C-alpha positions in Angstrom: 0.1 0.0 -0.2 2.7 2.6 0.6 4.8 0.9 -2.0 5.6 4.8 -3.2 5.9 6.6 -0.1 8.9 8.4 0.8 10.9 8.3 3.7 13.4 11.4 4.6 16.8 8.9 6.2 19.0 11.5 8.0 23.0 10.4 7.4 24.2 9.9 11.0 27.6 11.6 10.1 26.3 14.5 8.4 22.9 14.8 9.0 21.5 15.3 5.4 18.5 14.1 4.6 18.3 11.2 1.8 14.4 10.5 0.6 14.3 7.1 -0.3 10.6 4.9 -1.2 9.4 1.9 0.3 9.9 0.2 -2.3 13.1 0.9 -2.5 14.3 0.1 1.3 11.9 -3.5 0.8 14.9 -4.2 -1.5 18.0 -2.0 -0.1 19.8 -1.5 3.4 22.6 0.9 2.2 22.7 4.1 0.4 25.7 6.5 0.2 25.1 9.9 1.7 25.3 12.9 -0.9 26.1 15.2 1.5 29.3 13.7 2.8 30.1 10.3 1.3 29.1 8.3 4.2 28.5 4.8 3.5 24.5 4.4 5.4 23.1 1.5 6.8 19.1 1.3 6.9 17.8 -0.5 9.9 15.1 -2.3 6.8 13.9 -5.0 9.0 12.4 -2.1 12.3 11.2 -0.4 9.3 9.4 -3.2 7.8 7.9 -4.3 10.8 6.7 -0.8 11.5 4.8 -0.6 8.1 3.7 -4.1 8.8 1.6 -2.8 12.0 0.3 0.6 10.1 -1.0 -2.3 6.6 -2.9 -4.2 9.5 -4.2 -1.4 11.6 -5.5 -0.1 8.3 -7.1 -3.2 7.1 -8.9 -3.5 10.5 -10.1 -0.5 10.0 -11.4 -0.5 6.6 -13.3 -3.9 7.6 -14.8 -2.2 10.9 -16.5 0.5 8.4 -17.6 -2.3 6.4 -19.2 -3.8 9.2 -20.5 -1.0 10.1 -18.8 -0.7 13.8 -18.0 2.3 15.5 -15.0 3.3 16.4 -13.7 4.9 19.6 
């Protein structure tokens, strides 16, 4: 659902933020910062776990709307 969404990833060395799509992050875990040239490793496992949680919550919300259950 969020494949095209972009996330800004800050470089731990210089703080420069690089935008990468969720789809890119699922396929890659490293990139070179264009600000300072440092190799940056992304904790893709942690990120993808968070995305799965959001997907699950959205699916639950959609199911509730279909059933007509009010959400508190």
